[in-house]
Structures are given as structure tokens and as C-alpha cells.
Residue, then its C-alpha position, 0 to 999 in steps of 0.5 A: x627907104x623900103x619903098x621907091x620914091x621918085x620926086x619932081x624938083x621944081x623952081x629950079x629957074x628961081x635959082x640956078x636953073x638946070x645948071x648945078x643938076x647933073x645925072x647921078x648928082x645927090x641932093x640933100x632935101x630938108x624939111x621947112x616946117x616954118x615955110x609960110x607958103x606951105x607947111x610940107x615944104x622940102x627945100x632941095x640943096x646942094x653943098x656949097x650952092x645952098x638952095x637949088x629948088x623944092x620938092x613939088x607939092x601941087x597938082x600942077x607942078x608934080x610930074x606923073x609918076x612921081x611923089x609930092x612932098x606931102x606924100x614923102x613928108x612923113x616918110x623922111x626925117x628932118x632931111x634925106x637925099x635925092x639922086x638926080x635921074x632926069x632933068x627937064x626944061x623946067x624940073x628935075x626928077x630925082x630918086x629919094x634916098x635915106x640918110x643911111x644909103x648916102x652917109x654910110x657909103x651905100x648910095x652907089x648900091x642904090x643903082x636902079x637904072x645904070x647908063x654906061x655911056x661908054x658901052x658898045x651898043x647891042x647888035x641892032x641898036x645905034 
């Protein structure tokens, strides 16, 4: 994708909660054009688990600074991917990745914020 889009994954408590989400994990986001509740619904899924939530699409569920399902719906094909960046008490914030970035093995090149948990703290930081 040419533009960086962060999304909010909501509804996780209706599935497995926060358990399947960890920082860096890549999820698949899939359009659901026949969804009776939202014509712009985008389902979030993980391999071997299935559905784990939806891309938020209302003012009440979209975190500030993230894009709604309606905003990214026409920017992705039938599906795309999203890398988990933050896990909150009730939602997940993830970076949208194109299929080419993941399926071609380039997902690791799309590193915007890197946290090296084994790195020594800089002087003055602890």
C-alpha cells in the first residue's frame, strides 16, 4: 500500500479475546460484502483459528488516528493483511499490509517501529 493505514480491530471479546493477538502477529483482513449488518464489513482472521474480530467501522469503536473499515474498503482488494502493533483492554491496533508485502515475503521489510526487547537501555533510560 502506498499510504500507511492503521486500523482498530474490535469485537475481539465475541471471539477469543486478546489471547490470539501478540505484537507483530500478522492477521488476514477479508471483505464481507454480503454482511447483513454492514456492507463495508471487514473480518479479521488468523490461520487455524478463523474469525477473531472485525475492522472497526463506527465512531464509537474506531480509535483516534486509525482508519475505519469504510475508509480502507476501496483501498484493498478482496483481502489484505494487518500486523498487530498494540493490544488494548478491548481492541487491537494494526498496520494494514498489502498481499504483496506478506505473500512475497516482504512483510519484514515493512518495519516502522522496531522494539528490541533484548537491547541495552540507552544511558539515562531505565
